[in-house]
N, C-alpha and C positions, 0 to 999 in steps of 0.2 A: 504493500500500500504506500510506502514512502516514495516509491518511484512515481506512482500516480499523482501524489500531491506535488511532486516536483514538476511533472508535466503540466498540471493545472496552473501552478504558479508561473511557469514559463509562458503558457498561452494566455494567461489573464493580462499580464502587462505587456505593452508593446515593446518591440525591439527598436531602440533608437541608437544604434551603434555609431552613427555618424558623429555624435557629440559624446566625448568621453565622460563628461559629468552625468549626462542622462543615462549612459550605460551603467555607471556605478549606482545611481539611484534605482534603476530597474533591478539590478542584482540584489540590492539591499531589500527592496520591496518583495522580490521573489523569495528571498530567504525568510523574511518575516511571515509571508503568507504560508510558506511550507511549514514553518514552526507553528503557526496558528491552527492550520488544518490538522497537524499532528497532535495538537493538544485538545481537540474536540472530543467529547464523549464518543464511544465506539459507534453507536447507531447513527449519530449525526455525521460523523466522519465518513462512514460507509455511504450514507445517502448523498453527501456532497460529492464524493469521489465518483459515484455512479452517475450523478447528474452532470457535473462539470467535466469530469475526466472522460466519461464514456458517452455523454450526451443522451442518456436514457430519459424517457418521459417519466412523469410521476407514476403512471400506470405500470410501466416496465419495472421501475424501481420497486413498486409495491409487490410485484410478482417475485422479483429476485430476493427481496428481504422478507417476504411472506407477511406483509403488513397491509393495512388498508391504505387507499390512496390519500385519505385525509390525514392519516398518521404520518405518511411520507411528507405531506405538506407542512405539518407541524414541525417535524424534524428539520426540514430544510429552512423553515422560517427561523427556528431557534439557532441553527448553525450559522446562518448568514448574519443574524444579530450578534452572535458571539464574535464572528470574524470581523464585522464592522467595528465592534468595540475594541477588539484586540489590535486592529490595524490603525485605529484612530483613538488612542487612549485618552486624549485630552478633550474629546467631544462627548 
């Protein structure tokens, strides 16, 4: 699963290699996002990785995780809230 969180972090932030400062910022943001995804509770992390890493729909995630679609929605909502808070601790 760590590889998947790295792939998500890499795909979430844009690559701006032309400007060295932007490249450093991107790498730092990717590392922070990887760390934040890794610290999520297990079910939330799995749902996020399936959604963002593999592009599965809520229905597909519910089938893979053997949960209701509404439970998947709750897990993703909670996970994204945690990720926002972790990525922007001052807000």
